[in-house]
N, C-alpha and C positions, 0 to 999 in steps of 0.2 A: 694793583693786582699782581700777584706773584706768578712768574712765568716758570713753568717746569722745563728744564733742559737736562740733557744727558751730561754726565761728568766728563770732563776733558782729560782727566788722568786719575790714577789711583796710586797714592803714595802717602802713608804706608797702608798695608793691609794686615790686619791683626785677626787671628782666629785662635780660640782656645777650645779644646775638646776633651771630654773624659775618655779614658781608655782602660783597657785591661792591664793589670799590673805586669803581665809578661811581655807587653809590647814596648819596644825601645823607642826613644825619641827619634832616632833616625828613620824607623819604619813609619812613625806618625807623620813626619815631614814628607816622606816620599808619597804616602797615601793621600795626604791632604792636597799636595801639589797635583797628583795625578787625577784624583776623583773629584776635587772641589775647585781648586784654582784654575787649572787648565781648561776644563769644559766651560766654566762660567766666565772667567776673566778674558778668555780669548774672544768672547762675543762682544766685549766692550773695550773701551780704551784703557790701556795700561802701558807703562813705559819701561824701558830697560833699567831706569833708576828706581823703579818701584821696589820698596823694601817689604819683604814678607816676614811676619813674626808669627810663628806657630807655637802655641803654649809658651809664651815668653816668660811666664813666671815659674816654669818648671813642670814637673809631672802633675797630672790631674787624675788620680786614680780613685775610682769609686767615691766621688764626691769630696775628695780631699786634695789639697794642694801639696806640692813637694815638701812643704814645711809641716805637714800633718794637720793643718787647720781645716775645719769643716768649711766647705764651700757654700 
């Protein structure tokens, strides 16, 4: 029987999100940290060595990657 347990650490954490073409990567990083990671991850275990990757493949504007490929 599989036993359900809480995670002991989060490393790495990856999140990709679509955004308006006028929004900078810096603003996306600030907003994701403030409105997603901080409220959620503070309630569970994460460590100082946890690495956060936000839109690691580049910009993701209106269904397209930074390379212009359809997502």
